[in-house]
Every structure is written in structure tokens, then in C-alpha cells.
N, C-alpha and C positions, 0 to 999 in steps of 0.2 A: 446536232442535239446537245443540249446542256444536261449533263448526267451527274447525279450525286450518289455516292456510295456511303452507306452508314456503317461505321465500325472503325477499329484501330489496330488490328492484329495482322499476322502473316497472311491469313486468309484474305483479308481486305486488300493487302498489298498485291496479292496474286490476281485478284479480281480487277483492281485498278490497272495493273500492268497489262492484262489482257484487253480490257476495254479501251485502253489508250491506243491500241493497235487498230481499232475500228475506224474506218474512214467516216463513219456516221457520227462519231463523237467529236464535237467541236470544242467543248469545254468540259473538263472533268474536275469534280470536287469530291472531297472525302471529309466526313465529320465523325469523330474528331481527327482521324488519321494518325500518322506517326512520322518519325524522321525519314524513313525510306519512302513512304507514300508521297511525301512532299516533293519528291523528285519527278513524279508523274502526274500529280494532281494538286489542286489548290486545297489546302487543309483549312477546315472551318472548326472553330472551338465550340462545339456543341456535344454534350454527352450523348452516347449512342442510345441511352434509355430515356432521353428527354423528348418524349413524343410530341408534345405541344410546341417545344422550341424548334424541333426539326421540321415539323409541318409548316410553321410560320416562316422559317428561313427559306424553305423550298418554294413557298408561295411568293415571298417577297423578291426572290432572286430568279423567278421564272424558270424553275427546273422543268425539263421536258420528261424526265424519267428518274426514278429513285430506286436504287438497289438496296434492300434492307438485308444485310448479311448475317448479323449475330442472332443468337437465340433469344436473348432477353427482349429486345424491341419487337421481335416477331410475336413473342408470347404476350406482350403488352398491347398488341393490336396496332402497331405503327402503320402497317400496310393498309388496314381499314381506314385509319385516320387520314392518310395521304390520299387514298382514292376518294374519300368523302369530300376532300378539299379540291378535287378535280385534278390531282396530280397522279399520272400513271406510275405504278410501283411494281417492283419484282419481289416476290416472296409470298408465302402462304398467308392468308388471313388468320386472325386469331383463332377462329373455331377449327381450323385445320392444323395450325401450329401446336395445338394441344397434344398431338402425337409425341412431341418431345417434352412439352411443358408438364405433362402428367404421365408417368410410367404406368400408373394404375389404369388410366384411360386406354393407353396403347395395348396393355395386356388384355383388357376386356374386349377390345376391338379384335385382336388376334383370335381370342377364344371364340367369339361370336361367329367369325367368318372362317374359322378352321385354317388359320395361317400358322404354320409350324413354329413353335417357340417352346421355351422351358416351362415345366409345370410350376405353378406359383400360388401364393396366397397374398392378399393385401390386408394390412393391419393399421388401425388407428389407436389401438390399445397396447401399451408396452408389455404388460404381463402376458397377454395373449400371444404376442410376437415371440416372447422369450420361451413360452411353453411350446410353441410350434417348432422353434429352433431345436429345443431339447428333444422333441419327438422325432424330428427329421434327421438329426445328426449332421456331420460335416463330411466333405466340404459342402458349403452352401453359400448362396449369394444374397447379400442384403443391399437394397437400393433405396435411396431417398426418392420419393415420388416426384418432386419438383426439380427445377434447374439448380445445379450445384457446381457450375464451372467445370464440368467433366470429371469431378472428383467424388460424386455422390454414390459410388458403387464400391462395395467391399466384397472381394472374393475370399471368404473366410475358410481357412484350412482346419480350424478347430471350432467346436461349439462355443468355447469361451470367447474366441475372437469374434464370432458372429453376434454373440450377446452384447459384447462391448460396442460393436458397431451400431446395433439397434438402440442401445442406451444413449450413445452419443448423438444419434440422429433424432430420436424421439423425445428424450428427457433433457439432454444437455443443449439441444437446438444448435448443433454444430453447423447445420446449413440453414438456420432460421426456420421459417415455416415450410420450406421445401422438404424437411424431414418429419413433419407432423404425421404424414402417412408414409409407410414403408411397404415395399414389395419384397417378399422373400421367395426366392426361387431355387430350383435344383441347379446344381453346378454342371453345365454342359462341358463336354470335352471335344477337342479337335482344333484345327487351325481356325483363326479368326480373320475374316476379311471384311473390307468395307466396299460397298458399291454405292456410289453417288449416282443419282439419276435426275434428269430433267423431267418435269411433269407439267401437263397443261390442264389438269382437271379430269381428263379422260384417257390420255395416252401417257406412256412412260418410256423414256429413252435412256437406258443405262449408259454411263460413262465407263471407261476402262476400270476394272477392279483395282483396289489398292489395299495396302496393309499398314496400319498404324502400329507404333511401338509405344505402349502406354507407360510401362514401368520406367523408373528413373535411371536404373543402372543396368549394366551389361548382364546378359543371361536372363533377362526379364525378371530382375530382382528390384527390391526397393518399392517405395510408395508409387501409387498411380499419379500420373501427370496429365496435362492436357494433350500430350503426345510429344515424343522425343525424336520422331522421324517417320518417314513413310516411303514405301516403294510402290511402283505401279508398272506392270501388272504382277501380282504374286503368282508363283508357279502352280499353287494348289487350285486356283480358280480356272478349271478346264472348261472347254465348250459345253460338255455334258452338264457340268455343275451350273453353268450360266443358263442353260435352257430350263433346268429344274427351277432355278431361282425365279426366272421370268414367269413360268407357269404357276408355281406354287406360292410365290411371295410377292413379287413386284406388281404384277397386274392385279392380283386379288386385293392388295393393299389399296391401290388407287381406286379400284371399283368399290371397295368397302367404304372408303371415305366419301366417295360420291353418293353412295346409297344412304349414308348417314346425314346427308345434307351439308357435308364439309369438303367440297371439292378442293383438291390440293394442286395449287399452281406455284411452282418454284423448283427448288432443289430438295429432293428427299434423300436422306441418308439411311441406307440399310446396313446396320451392323450385323454381320452374319457369323454363325459358328457352323463350320463344316463337320458335323457330327458323324459318327459311324452310321446313323440312321438317315442321314441326309442333311441338307442345309436347314438351319433354323434361325429365327430372328433373335438376336441378343438385345437390340434396341433400335429405335427409330430416332433420327434427328430431323429437324425441319429446315435444314440449311447445309451448306458445304461443311465438311469436317475440316479441322485444322490440326495437323499439317497435310492431310490427304489432298486438300484443294490445291496446294502448291505443286505437288507431283502431277496430279491429273490435268490441271489446266495447262501445264507445260507441254502436254501432249496434244492439246486441242489445236486443230488446223483450220477451224472455221471462225467466223466472226461471233464473238460471245454476245454482243448486243443483239444481233439478229435472233439468237437462240432465246435470250431473255424475253424479248418482245413476243416471240412465238409462244412461249410458255404462258404469258399473260393473256394472249389473244386466242388461245385454244388452237394454235396452228402448227403444233409440232409435227403433225403428219405430213405437212408440206415443206418442212425445213430439212435441208441437208446438213448433217453433222459429220465432219471428217476428223479423223484422228491420225497422228503420226505413227508410223511403223517403228516405234522406238520404245525404250523403257526409261523410267524416271526414278530418281532417288532424291528425297528431301532430307537433309541432315540438320537437326535442330541444335543450335549452340545456345546453351542456357546459362543463367547466372548460378554461381556456386550456392548451394543450399536449396535451390528450387527442387520440389514444389513447396518446401517449408519456408523458413526465413531466408531472405537474401537481401543484398544491398543494391542500390541503384547509383547511377551517375558516373560509372567508369568509362573513360574514353575507349573507343574501339579502333584498332589499327588493322590495316590490310584489306579494307573493303574494296578498294579500286582493283587491286591485284586479283582478288577472288572473283570479281565481276567480269574478268576477261575470259574466264572459262566456264562460268556458271551464272545463274541468276540468283542473287542474294536477296531474298525477301525479308523485310524487316517486320518483326513481331512486337518487340518491346524496346524501341529506341526513341531518342529525342535529339533535337539539335540544341547544343549549349555552347555559346561563345565560338561559333563556327565549327564545332566538332560534333561528331555523332557519338552519343553516349548511351550506355545501357539504361533502360527505363522499364524493365519488367523481368519476369522469370524466364520465359522463353524469349530470347533476344533476336536471333536470326534463324532463317531457314535456307541453307545453301542447297540449291536445287539444280541437278545436272541430268542430262540425257545420255543415253548410250545405245548402241545397236543391240546389246544384250543387257539383262538386268545386272549381271556382274560388272559390266563395263560402266553402267550408270552409277553403281555404288562406288566403284573406284574413282570415277570422275568427281563425284560429290566430295569424297574425303580429300582428294588431291586439291580441289578448289578451296576447301576450307582451311588448308594448312597455313596460309599467310595471315589468317584472321586471329586476333588475340585481344583479350581484355581481362582485367583482374578477376581471378576465380572462375574463369570460363570452364564450363563442364559440358561434355557430350558423350553419347554412347558410341562405342567403337564397333558395335555389331549390328547396325541397322541393315536389314535385308538378309541377315545371316542367322538370326536368333529364332529359328522355326522350331 
């Protein structure tokens, strides 16, 4: 089969790396791809959000299957457009991808179907939002309704901080129209975990749980990022917790979307808080998380293309999905200054040596004059396995040691900052 993957980050590199192992994939393409993806797929210079351009290229080049990986093209309806053109595609349609594209929609869905989540109110008027914050007090969480590159959530420790966040989103348009509506909710407490799951519209098959590390600096300090590293599985996600999540959250969510005429086929991301009262939903995403994807797909022992096809065809019930009896750690190496201002174009050393003991997924790299150079905030995801979680963490840090580039930054406590 001729397969196209849409996207350009570490998540897409992990998906391409896994798809390249499938005997059913004859030719693999990625648009736009990056410097690392180019080692396993032919990169095509089309923006991930260019729906018409992507569909036209897929049609002209006779793609048999297209995997739409990032949130933006899913929210724009790329899967709908591909299917309308007769090209089978993996990922939720636009009316199901709204569970990520609108936090207000997802909160209303959870409330209607009694899926456990934080208490909340939705606002389109800034003064009303500020009055609500004043009345509720802090800590409190302020969320931009729409997509904001994983940075549209502020966990405010003070009322002033929450009001500032609301003003920046609603009045200053920090995230464009994504912040015109905000969701303000109670601040839940407890360990946070991610469960990615394959879904075929009716059934849901959870992957091993994972744990992302969002803050930029050690000790969970500093600004929120797209993710500085991930482990799988986290120790807090016990079999009892898993059963509760399946019964109270995973199945009810898939059934709710089906009941609403929005069947979800693809990967659904459950961001969970393990509160003293039980597991609750922090957020949904309509695709693989990044960097959780790198850790979790490293543990997959089945053909990823078979699973993708089963999700689209409603056949997950007949599909075997095997996982390695191992643990995984993905360590993100980022540009100095990320997630704020940073520079690009620095040569990267040590990739070959690191690749001997781990898989180095490229998130923000490019090829320039025969060299791999930095081309983003999150640059690399060094991903290693181990018989235990501690061993996987040690292996990832050991593998990353030879890698260097100017102003390189990473957390030293991935998997240990609970």
C-alpha cells in the first residue's frame, strides 16, 4: 500500500517509524515531514493545514491510505475531504474531532452523559468571567475553548493570575479566536495520566497508560510546554483504576459521541486526573499525544497499519493488539528559551551514537548542507525501553548523553517528578 502521514513532529516520526515496519506498506510518504522522518519516508512539501492541497496530492499520487495525525487538520475536516475524494483516511471526522477543537463542547458532552470531570462554567463575556473568578477564588483553571498548540490552559494559583489569563485570552486575543470563549473550572488535585485509545466508532481499545511532563523546568516549574517527556506505564495507573476508567469514562465517551451522531474513529486521548474521589477527565484530544505517542508506540508489538484500518472499518473487535512487557521513557531535548523565544538552525551532534541504544524521534529538525539542524522548540525525543520504568528512564538519559546542540535544554527529572 501507498501510505501518506500528515504532520511534521515527533508524533508523526513515531507513527512513520512504526508504519515503516509493516509488510503491507510498500511506499511511505509524509507531508510536510522533518529531517528525521526523511530517513523512513519520502517528505512532501505541503502544509499540514492545507486541506485542498493535501487531498489533491493524495489523489494525483494514488495514495491507498492517509493518516491525519495533528489536531488542526482534523478540526478543519481533512478526513472528511479525503473520504469524499475516495481516499480512505485514518482519524476522526470534523464533527467528532470537535471534542478537542472545542473545550466547551466536550464539557457539555461530559455533563450531559454524566462523565466525571471538573465543575465548570463557559464564558464569552470578559466581565462575567472576571466576576466568576472573583467569586470562586483560587486555585482555578482557565482554558481557551479552541486549539492553542497545547498552551491554552492556565492553572492559576491566585485570583489575579486567573484574571490576567482570562484577559489575555478574551481581550488580547493571545490565541486568536480560540480564546473568544473560555472555560473556567475547579482545580482538581491528584496524579495526572494520559490514556490513548484506538476507537472504531463503537469499541474502544486503550493503549498502555502514559504520563506527560508539561512544565518546562525540573520540579514541574516554569511555563507549560507541548510536553518535555513521557513515561509509560505510570505506577499510579493500577488495574483497579483502569477498570474504573473503562466503565466510567472510556466506553461512556465513545457511546456518547455515537449517540450524538458523531461516531469517533481514530485515536482518542483521555487526559485524566486521579483525584481522591476517583478518575476524572481533564481534557480530550482527537489524536495521539506528543510525546506520549513516542513512548507508547515503542511498546506496540502489532502492525500499526492493521489497527488503523480496523479503526476505520469498525473491526477493532476482531483485531489482536499486542504490547511488549516493558516500560518506556521519552526524553525531549528542546531549544534554549522554549516554549518562549528560541533560535533555529544549530547543527546537532551525536545522533548516530544515541541511535545505537535508543530511538531518536525528530520533532523540530531540518536538513541543511548535509547536516541535521534544529528547526523548532522541541527538537528531539530520545526514547528507550527497559524491563522496569526506572531502567527505561536511565536508558533514555544515557542514550541522550552524546547529543548536543547550542543552548540545548531538557528536564532531568522525567519519570521522577510525581
